[in-house]
MARGUDO-418887 format. One record per residue (C-alpha): residue in one letter; x, y, z. Coordinates in pm, whole numbers, padded with zeros to 5 digits, always signed. Layout:
BEGIN
aXYZ ...
This chain:
BEGIN
x-13014+03811+29531 x-12802+03594+29750 x-12432+03574+29732 x-12218+03299+29873 x-12014+03437+30153 x-11660+03313+30201 x-11599+03149+30535 x-11299+03282+30720 x-11208+03099+31041 x-11035+03300+31305 x-10880+03181+31633 x-10998+03383+31928 x-10909+03289+32284 x-11224+03285+32492 x-11201+03207+32864 x-11555+03072+32852 x-11446+02817+32596 x-11149+02720+32811 x-11368+02676+33116 x-11613+02487+32901 x-11340+02249+32791 x-11226+02200+33150 x-11585+02137+33258 x-11638+01898+32972 x-11330+01689+33048 x-11330+01736+33424 x-11371+01368+33500 x-11063+01272+33295 x-10862+01556+33451 x-10957+01453+33804 x-10901+01087+33726 x-10550+01138+33584 x-10450+01377+33863 x-10584+01143+34128 x-10407+00849+33965 x-10075+01040+33963 x-10112+01140+34328 x-10208+00788+34435 x-09923+00635+34233 x-09672+00879+34386 x-09802+00809+34735 x-09783+00434+34686 x-09430+00458+34543 x-09311+00691+34819 x-09468+00507+35110 x-09458+00143+35006 x-09224+00086+34709 x-08920+00315+34732 x-08683+00221+35015 x-08605+00509+35252 x-08249+00645+35226 x-08069+00745+35546 x-07769+00977+35556 x-07498+00960+35825 x-07266+01260+35860 x-06922+01303+36010 x-06704+01614+36034 x-06324+01605+36003 x-06102+01901+36096 x-05769+01938+35917 x-05479+02104+36099 x-05285+02289+35831 x-04907+02335+35883 x-04745+02675+35927 x-04683+02808+35577 x-04422+03059+35696 x-04216+02778+35841 x-04245+02587+35517 x-04129+02886+35315 x-03842+02978+35546 x-03709+02624+35553 x-03713+02604+35175 x-03567+02950+35110 x-03209+02818+35113 x-03208+02477+34944 x-02829+02458+34948 x-02808+02481+35326 x-02744+02142+35488 x-02996+02187+35767 x-03262+02302+35520 x-03204+01994+35306 x-03225+01761+35607 x-03537+01943+35728 x-03693+01899+35386 x-03624+01526+35395 x-03761+01479+35747 x-04062+01712+35706 x-04402+01570+35620 x-04532+01674+35276 x-04776+01962+35264 x-05121+01862+35133 x-05416+02074+35029 x-05776+02020+35131 x-05855+01869+34792 x-05571+01622+34846 x-05725+01510+35174 x-06065+01469+35009 x-05911+01271+34722 x-05734+01036+34962 x-06045+01001+35179 x-06256+00887+34883 x-05994+00665+34719 x-06043+00297+34640 x-05779+00199+34895 x-05986+00361+35172 x-06297+00178+35055 x-06101-00146+35054 x-05987-00087+35413 x-06346-00013+35522 x-06469-00322+35341 x-06216-00539+35524 x-06279-00374+35860 x-06660-00414+35849 x-06649-00748+35661 x-06872-00601+35392 x-06748-00841+35130 x-06954-01117+35292 x-07260-00895+35255 x-07200-00840+34885 x-07060-00487+34905 x-06760-00390+34692 x-06544-00081+34677 x-06751+00040+34385 x-07069+00008+34591 x-06912+00206+34873 x-06801+00475+34630 x-07164+00525+34530 x-07262+00565+34895 x-06989+00807+35007 x-06964+01177+34940 x-06696+01408+35085 x-06677+01782+35038 x-06488+02075+35189 x-06692+02334+35374 x-06654+02673+35208 x-06373+02893+35347 x-06282+02644+35620 x-06057+02348+35698 x-06353+02116+35764 x-06431+01809+35555 x-06793+01693+35560 x-06817+01316+35514 x-07164+01186+35417 x-07277+00826+35359 x-07624+00737+35227 x-07781+00394+35254 x-08113+00226+35322 x-07970+00081+35643 x-07909+00366+35892 x-07677+00156+36110 x-07466+00057+35811 x-07447+00419+35696 x-07322+00530+36039 x-07075+00239+36061 x-06931+00311+35717 x-06897+00682+35797 x-06712+00626+36124 x-06502+00341+35984 x-06398+00551+35685 x-06290+00842+35907 x-06099+00617+36147 x-05934+00421+35869 x-05825+00744+35705 x-05663+00854+36031 x-05491+00517+36055 x-05378+00551+35694 x-05228+00894+35761 x-05054+00764+36073 x-04911+00466+35884 x-04806+00684+35595 x-04642+00939+35822 x-04474+00666+36024 x-04340+00516+35703 x-04218+00859+35592 x-04048+00917+35926 x-03892+00571+35917 x-03750+00634+35571 x-03628+00977+35680 x-03461+00830+35989 x-03293+00558+35785 x-03177+00809+35525 x-03036+01048+35786 x-02875+00757+35974 x-02703+00638+35654 x-02578+00989+35585 x-02451+01016+35942 x-02260+00686+35916 x-02102+00793+35588 x-02010+01129+35740 x-01859+00959+36048 x-01651+00731+35826 x-01513+01027+35632 x-01447+01218+35953 x-01259+00929+36116 x-01047+00873+35805 x-00964+01243+35785 x-00876+01258+36155 x-00642+00962+36111 x-00478+01132+35814 x-00446+01452+36016 x-00276+01265+36303 x-00035+01100+36058 x+00045+01441+35910 x+00125+01581+36253 x+00334+01276+36352 x+00552+01303+36039 x+00919+01387+36120 x+00890+01681+35886 x+00560+01801+36022 x+00436+02156+36001 x+00552+02228+36354 x+00900+02092+36284 x+00926+02288+35957 x+00814+02603+36132 x+01087+02561+36393 x+01345+02497+36119 x+01221+02798+35930 x+01253+03016+36242 x+01603+02882+36316 x+01730+02940+35963 x+01572+03283+35955 x+01750+03372+36279 x+02080+03242+36136 x+02029+03445+35821 x+01963+03755+36024 x+02277+03692+36231 x+02489+03629+35922 x+02345+03938+35759 x+02450+04145+36061 x+02801+03994+36060 x+02833+04048+35686 x+02732+04410+35722 x+02990+04450+36000 x+03258+04272+35796 x+03186+04492+35496 x+03230+04800+35708 x+03560+04664+35843 x+03678+04576+35493 x+03593+04924+35376 x+03784+05067+35673 x+04083+04845+35605 x+04077+04935+35237 x+04068+05304+35327 x+04357+05254+35573 x+04561+05061+35316 x+04500+05332+35060 x+04601+05604+35304 x+04918+05419+35410 x+04996+05345+35047 x+04972+05714+34964 x+05192+05807+35259 x+05435+05534+35167 x+05455+05665+34813 x+05536+06010+34944 x+05796+05884+35191 x+06155+05830+35062 x+06294+05487+35110 x+06640+05614+35226 x+06780+05918+35388 x+07123+06087+35353 x+07300+06094+35688 x+07580+06358+35721 x+07914+06269+35894 x+08103+06569+35990 x+08429+06378+36036 x+08433+06296+35668 x+08502+06513+35377 x+08207+06691+35224 x+08255+06491+34906 x+08227+06163+35091 x+07933+06278+35294 x+07702+06269+34996 x+07734+05893+34963 x+07616+05803+35313 x+07253+05666+35274 x+07042+05500+35543 x+06696+05328+35533 x+06418+05569+35625 x+06264+05441+35946 x+05936+05609+35858 x+05928+05418+35535 x+05995+05097+35720 x+05717+05176+35971 x+05471+05259+35697 x+05566+04943+35512 x+05503+04735+35820 x+05169+04904+35880 x+05074+04852+35516 x+05160+04486+35538 x+04959+04448+35857 x+04661+04626+35707 x+04676+04427+35386 x+04691+04104+35582 x+04394+04210+35793 x+04208+04316+35475 x+04272+03983+35312 x+04154+03803+35624 x+03838+04011+35649 x+03769+03971+35278 x+03802+03594+35303 x+03577+03589+35610 x+03322+03808+35429 x+03318+03577+35128 x+03277+03274+35353 x+02984+03434+35533 x+02827+03533+35203 x+02859+03177+35073 x+02710+03041+35394 x+02428+03293+35377 x+02354+03199+35015 x+02339+02832+35116 x+02107+02912+35406 x+01886+03124+35180 x+01857+02837+34932 x+01767+02598+35213 x+01518+02850+35346 x+01350+02881+35006 x+01313+02505+34978 x+01189+02482+35335 x+00945+02765+35279 x+00795+02594+34972 x+00755+02268+35164 x+00614+02448+35466 x+00366+02643+35249 x+00234+02325+35083 x+00196+02146+35415 x+00032+02448+35576 x-00222+02467+35292 x-00291+02096+35322 x-00307+02128+35699 x-00558+02414+35679 x-00769+02232+35421 x-00783+01928+35645 x-00879+02145+35942 x-01157+02310+35740 x-01284+01973+35618 x-01273+01831+35970 x-01470+02131+36098 x-01727+02091+35821 x-01766+01718+35885 x-01800+01779+36260 x-02073+02038+36199 x-02247+01797+35962 x-02216+01524+36224 x-02382+01745+36484 x-02666+01843+36248 x-02730+01483+36144 x-02723+01361+36503 x-02969+01633+36601 x-03200+01551+36309 x-03189+01180+36387 x-03306+01259+36740 x-03575+01498+36619 x-03702+01252+36359 x-03714+00972+36614 x-03914+01196+36848 x-04149+01292+36564 x-04181+00924+36475 x-04310+00850+36822 x-04590+01105+36779 x-04916+01013+36607 x-04876+01249+36314 x-05206+01134+36164 x-05393+01245+36474 x-05217+01581+36478 x-05289+01643+36109 x-05660+01556+36094 x-05912+01491+36370 x-06268+01359+36382 x-06454+01656+36525 x-06799+01499+36510 x-06848+01123+36467 x-07148+00996+36278 x-07463+00901+36465 x-07731+00660+36350 x-07981+00874+36155 x-08336+00857+36284 x-08520+00998+35982 x-08460+00925+35616 x-08362+01203+35378 x-08515+01028+35075 x-08779+00991+34950 x-08946+01318+35045 x-09306+01193+35045 x-09479+01528+35064 x-09261+01674+34791 x-09311+01370+34569 x-09689+01385+34611 x-09688+01759+34537 x-09481+01707+34226 x-09706+01420+34116 x-10010+01643+34171 x-09865+01919+33954 x-09739+01683+33683 x-10065+01483+33681 x-10268+01801+33653 x-10049+01929+33370 x-10074+01600+33181 x-10449+01584+33234 x-10500+01941+33112 x-10281+01877+32811 x-10474+01561+32728 x-10808+01739+32770 x-10714+02017+32531 x-10570+01763+32287 x-10894+01562+32285 x-11096+01878+32242 x-10879+01983+31950 x-10916+01646+31778 x-11297+01638+31827 x-11450+01793+31506 x-11806+01664+31547 x-12104+01903+31562 x-12316+01872+31871 x-12470+02217+31924 x-12595+02501+31706 x-12292+02698+31812 x-12069+02431+31656 x-12235+02497+31317 x-12153+02865+31338 x-11807+02792+31470 x-11697+02531+31219 x-11908+02614+30909 x-11971+02984+30941 x-12347+02937+30862 x-12633+03083+31059 x-12875+02847+31233 x-13232+02889+31104 x-13392+02647+31343 x-13356+02333+31547 x-13547+02006+31545 x-13621+01860+31886 x-13458+01526+31949 x-13668+01240+32080 x-13558+01029+32372 x-13500+00725+32144 x-13176+00841+31993 x-12950+01139+32028 x-12736+01091+31717 x-12986+01171+31434 x-12932+01547+31453 x-12563+01481+31413 x-12620+01277+31100 x-12859+01535+30963 x-12606+01812+31030 x-12338+01611+30858 x-12556+01548+30555 x-12638+01916+30531 x-12269+02002+30559 x-12188+01755+30282 x-12454+01906+30060 
């Protein structure tokens, strides 16, 4: 009894099959690989134009950052402001690279080398030029690639030199503007100073100048002091006279006006009627009158001095107010004159410094060409050996892929092993093939497989 066995196809990787496939399709693999290598060699040696690279090195001199910070620490200071105006702007390395590869630089190079006649534009130059900053340094590497080595070197050197010229022109323009600005400020300051000096001279030449008012103030003060002394003396004298008048008045009140004078020749009865003026009373009366007259005189003199002193005090108060106002104005003018003179000195100094800086090639002191570009002797592209090696690898990979693809798509039966492999049937026997044709076994195998 025979049973039909189910055919189960399994995929098993067999190195012998792989090597058999490679051996079977070896001619195609070698042909494709050889074709890729030959094509790459022809393209590298005869078709692709060699690219040359010219290199130049620029060194950037960075300004002192501590000076920059110290000068900007006090923005309100006049000298700091002027220094800020006259100082060149601080640029980073990326700023230099951006300026170096700008369209304006390409335009300057194009005009310098007359590249427009040769059909080169700024856009073409931009595709040729590459600038980069060396890591952790102040060096800019300038590279230009072109098929013409002489043109590459010329463009590299021209670009570096034109950039230096651009920096010099830019710095000169900055210095010129700074000088003009500082000069304008100096002229305005001089005008204010001259006007203030003229006003100050007019103030001093005024009849009632500060000096004159000070002398008047001193004179009136001395008079007031003198009057005050005299008034104090007069008050003491008045008090003395008043005390004397009071004392005499008391004595006069206690002194009888008349005295009884006895006359022994008369009768005692008649003697009582003899009265005479008391000479002491008369003397006291005279003294009282003298003292009262002196007191009245001293009182009148005291009142006159007090009135005069009050008038002088009023004049002194008015004079003091006027003198105070003029002294304040005088001091304000002196302070303003001092400030304007200091500003004048600073501006004059900065004008000189800026003019000196303007005479220096600031572009050359900021960036220098450390290594000019030389005409390259060997091209950097194409790398013929590398291209051929890559073509060899790629050609071999493509050829191998194509070989395995063809083998996968080939489902014809050519050997007894193919029957076992594809149909899962054992081979009972084989029929020899004559030399006339080699395809009959294939047809017979196909007919048997169809049955």
